[in-house]
C-alpha positions, 0 to 999 in steps of 0.5 A: 499500500502506498503512502499519500504525499501528505504523509510526508511531514509538513505537506498537506492536502494542497501539496498533495493536489499540486504533486498529483497535477505533476503526476506524482501520487505517492510519498515514495515517489517523491522520496525516490526522486528527491526534493530537487527533481520533485520540485522541478516537476511541480514547477513544470506542471504549472505551479508557481515557484515559491522558496518556502514551498521548496524548503518545506519539502526538503525539511519534510523529507528530512523528517524536520519541522518546516521552520527548522532551516536557518542560517547557512543551511537556508542560504544553500537551499536558496541556491538550490531553489534558484538553480531549479528555477534557472533550469526551467528558463527557456522551456515551453512546458504547458505551451508557454514561452518565457515571455508568455510566462512573464506577461502572465505574471504581470497580468498582461496575459490571462491565466489559463 
């Protein structure tokens, strides 16, 4: 029997729904992929990048409370988060170009 995504500490029903949209339906899938690849897939599915959401996932996979990350560890996670976001620049996932994504962010293009 598979454990739901929400069985990972710090993740709840909203995270479970977001990961399902990314094609990830079980906690074991996230553990196997790791935090970085799981979060990358979340972004590719249309979720907006959010640093706290990323490090909540990292802390949860370590069995730690979401607010346990501080100082140098948090700075290192920010670099990993930024690298994940940067790796998606130039993609046309979901049929959108970077320009469309930027225009949507600023409210020039309707959200899908």
